[in-house]
C-alpha positions in Angstrom: -78.6 59.5 99.4 -80.7 57.7 102.2 -82.6 54.7 101.5 -85.7 56.9 101.2 -84.6 59.2 98.3 -83.3 56.2 96.8 -86.6 54.7 96.6 -88.6 58.0 95.8 -86.4 58.3 92.5 -86.8 54.6 91.5 -90.9 54.7 92.2 -90.8 58.2 89.8 -88.7 56.3 87.4 -90.8 53.4 87.4 -94.3 54.9 87.5 -93.0 56.8 84.1 -91.6 53.9 82.4 -88.4 55.3 82.1 -84.9 53.7 82.4 -81.8 54.9 83.8 -80.5 55.9 80.4 -83.5 58.1 79.9 -83.7 59.8 83.1 -79.8 60.3 82.2 -80.6 62.2 78.6 -83.6 64.1 79.8 -81.9 65.9 83.1 -78.1 66.5 81.2 -76.5 63.5 82.9 -74.6 60.4 82.9 -76.0 57.2 83.5 -73.3 56.2 85.6 -74.3 59.3 88.0 -77.9 57.9 88.1 -77.1 54.4 89.0 -74.8 55.5 92.0 -77.6 57.2 93.1 -80.4 54.7 92.8 -77.4 52.9 94.3 -77.0 55.4 97.3 -73.0 55.3 96.3 -73.3 59.3 95.3 -75.3 61.6 97.5 -78.2 63.8 95.6 -77.2 67.4 95.6 -79.8 70.1 94.8 -78.7 71.0 91.7 -78.7 67.5 90.7 -81.5 67.0 92.2 -83.4 70.2 90.2 -81.9 68.2 86.8 -83.3 64.8 87.5 -86.6 66.1 89.0 -87.4 68.3 85.8 -86.6 65.1 83.8 -88.6 63.1 86.2 -91.3 65.7 85.8 -91.0 65.9 90.0 -90.0 68.7 92.4 -86.8 68.6 93.3 -88.0 69.0 97.4 -89.9 65.6 96.2 -87.1 64.3 95.4 -84.9 65.6 98.3 -87.1 65.6 101.1 -90.4 63.5 99.8 -92.3 67.0 100.0 -94.0 68.5 97.0 -96.8 68.5 94.0 -95.9 66.0 91.4 -95.9 68.7 89.1 -95.5 65.8 85.8 -97.6 67.1 83.1 -95.0 69.8 81.2 -92.2 67.2 81.6 -93.7 64.2 81.2 -95.0 65.6 78.2 -91.6 66.8 76.9 -90.3 63.2 77.8 -92.8 61.3 75.6 -93.5 64.1 73.3 -97.6 65.1 73.2 -98.7 61.8 75.0 -99.5 62.5 78.1 -98.3 59.5 81.0 -101.5 58.8 83.3 -100.1 58.0 86.5 -103.1 56.8 88.3 -103.1 55.1 91.9 -99.1 56.0 91.8 -100.7 59.8 92.1 -101.0 59.5 96.0 -97.5 59.1 96.1 -96.4 62.2 94.7 -98.6 64.7 97.1 -97.0 66.1 99.7 -96.0 64.0 103.2 -96.9 66.9 105.4 -93.9 65.6 107.3 -92.0 68.1 109.4 -88.4 69.4 108.7 -86.4 71.0 110.9 -83.4 72.8 110.6 -80.1 71.5 111.9 -77.9 74.5 113.0 -75.5 72.8 115.0 -74.0 69.4 116.7 -73.3 69.1 120.8 -71.3 66.5 122.3 -72.5 63.8 124.9 -69.5 63.7 126.2 -68.3 66.0 129.4 -65.6 67.2 127.9 -66.1 71.0 127.1 -64.2 71.7 124.2 -66.5 70.1 122.0 -70.0 71.3 122.7 -70.9 73.0 119.5 -70.1 72.6 116.1 -72.0 74.7 113.7 -73.4 73.7 109.7 -73.0 75.7 107.1 -74.8 75.8 105.1 -77.9 74.6 107.4 -79.2 70.8 106.5 -82.2 69.7 107.3 -83.7 66.6 109.3 -86.9 65.5 108.4 -89.7 64.0 111.2 -90.9 61.0 110.3 -94.6 60.9 108.4 -97.5 61.1 110.7 -95.5 62.5 113.4 -97.7 64.5 115.8 -97.7 66.4 119.0 -99.4 65.4 122.2 -99.7 67.4 124.9 -98.8 66.4 128.2 -100.8 66.3 131.2 -100.2 65.3 134.9 -97.1 64.8 136.5 -95.8 60.9 136.5 -93.7 61.4 134.0 -91.2 63.9 135.2 -88.5 64.6 134.3 -89.4 63.6 131.0 -92.3 65.9 130.3 -93.8 68.3 132.7 -97.3 69.4 132.2 -98.2 71.7 129.7 -95.7 70.5 127.7 -95.7 68.4 124.1 -94.7 65.4 122.9 -93.7 64.2 119.4 -94.9 61.0 118.9 -95.1 58.2 115.2 -97.4 55.4 114.5 -94.4 52.6 115.0 -93.9 49.3 116.6 -93.0 49.5 120.4 -90.5 47.5 122.3 -89.7 47.3 125.9 -88.8 50.3 127.4 -90.1 52.8 125.1 -92.0 55.7 126.0 -95.8 55.8 124.6 -98.8 57.5 124.3 -101.5 55.1 124.5 -105.6 55.3 123.8 -108.0 52.7 125.6 -111.0 51.7 123.8 -112.6 52.4 127.1 -111.6 56.8 126.3 -108.1 56.4 128.7 -105.3 58.0 127.6 -102.0 57.4 129.4 -98.2 58.5 128.0 -96.2 55.9 129.7 -93.2 53.8 129.5 -94.6 50.3 127.8 -93.1 47.1 128.7 -94.6 43.9 127.1 -96.1 41.1 128.8 -98.0 37.8 128.2 -96.1 37.3 124.4 -97.2 40.6 123.0 -100.9 39.9 124.4 -100.5 42.7 126.9 -98.0 45.1 128.4 -97.3 47.0 131.8 -97.5 50.7 131.6 -95.2 52.5 134.0 -94.3 56.3 135.3 -90.5 57.1 135.4 -91.4 59.9 138.3 -89.6 58.0 141.8 -90.2 60.7 144.1 -94.3 60.0 143.7 -94.5 56.1 142.9 -97.7 55.3 140.8 -98.8 51.5 140.6 -98.3 50.1 137.2 -101.1 49.9 134.9 -101.4 46.6 133.1 -103.3 46.1 129.6 -104.5 44.4 127.1 -103.3 45.0 123.5 -106.6 44.0 121.9 -107.8 47.2 124.4 -105.5 49.9 123.1 -107.0 51.3 120.1 -103.9 52.9 119.3 -100.6 53.4 120.7 -97.8 56.3 119.4 -93.6 55.8 120.1 -92.7 59.2 121.6 -90.2 60.1 119.4 -89.2 63.6 121.6 -90.1 66.1 123.8 -90.9 70.4 122.8 -89.7 72.4 125.0 
């Protein structure tokens, strides 16, 4: 199980003040299994996610993907008798993340050998885009062939490093889709286009003049 899923399970247990033994008893699994899951030694299947989620009072999709409502009332009441557990500020942690899950339907090879191009995935797995991912439409053609005018790029609010593709919103209203290079001890940067047949001059920017910088993680065709 990925670290994010383990963190969700641990946070759900902590928010309700439940031990691994209590969760195991409520879910009908062994304490060792719960321990292996939270330590990342054992993957979390859909069946066990349903059992653990029922014992914790959260939805299975929350444990698996970070999505789904809290659904705590009835299950927590079963664990604690008739006394309800007030979650308070932790409730926001269990609201749907609005992240996008996309099906992984196959695997392809980046190598030139034609005999390993496609490997179907059955049953389908799912990959989750980072929380807060946004789609931004590309205007202009200075980023050909990475992205064409009218296409959309997927971007996340995350730290950027040299060579990353970024979408930048400046405080003066300019918006640019470029490649980022740090300068002046990370107080400034150079924004470059990737198109080579029509070279544009690099754009120097001060970090303090950037209202927002997104790291581009993909292109939607």
